[in-house]
N, C-alpha and C positions, 0 to 999 in steps of 0.2 A: 653278567656283565661286571658285578663287582669284583669278580675274580679276576678278570681281565685288566681292570684298572689297577687293582693291587699288584698283579704281576708287571705291569708297565711301570708303576713307581719303584718296585723292587729292581727292575732292569736299569732304571736311571741311577738309583742310589748304589747297588751293589750286582754288576752284572755277571759276575761268576756265581753268585748264589742263585740268581734268577735262572741262568742256564742249567744249574744243577737241580734246580726244582723242576724245569721243564723236562729234563731227561728222566728224574725219578718219579715223577707223578703217575704214569702209567704202570710202573711196577708196585706203587702203592695201592693204586686202583685194583690191580689183579689180586693182591693179597686181600683187600678188603672184601671181595667178592667170595673168597674162599671163608672168611670169618663170618659173613652173613649167611652163607649156607650151613655152616657148623651151628649157627644161632637158631636157624629155623629148625634143623635136625633136633637139637637139644630141648627146643620149646615143645616140639611135637612129642618127644619121649617123655617129657615131664607132664603133659597133658593126659598121655596114655596111662601113666602111673596113677596120675590124680582119678582118673575114670576108674581104674581098676580098685582103687583103695575106697572109693565112694560108692561102688556098686552095691554092697551089702545095706547100706543105708537107703539108697534109692529103692531097692527092692521091697523095703518094708514100709514105704510111703513118705520118706523125707524129701521135701521139696526146695530145700535151701539151696 
């Protein structure tokens, strides 16, 4: 709701910028989805590396 109010205020103050925002927002959203997928993938790879590195310590009984 706050985004809608902010966009309406922007439309009154500077309508070309508001229309540009309206057109570019879906593109920004699509790019952010790809970045989120990259973030999830990198997090999973780092968790796997951490698990592999701590495997010997866990095998000898370390619980930390």
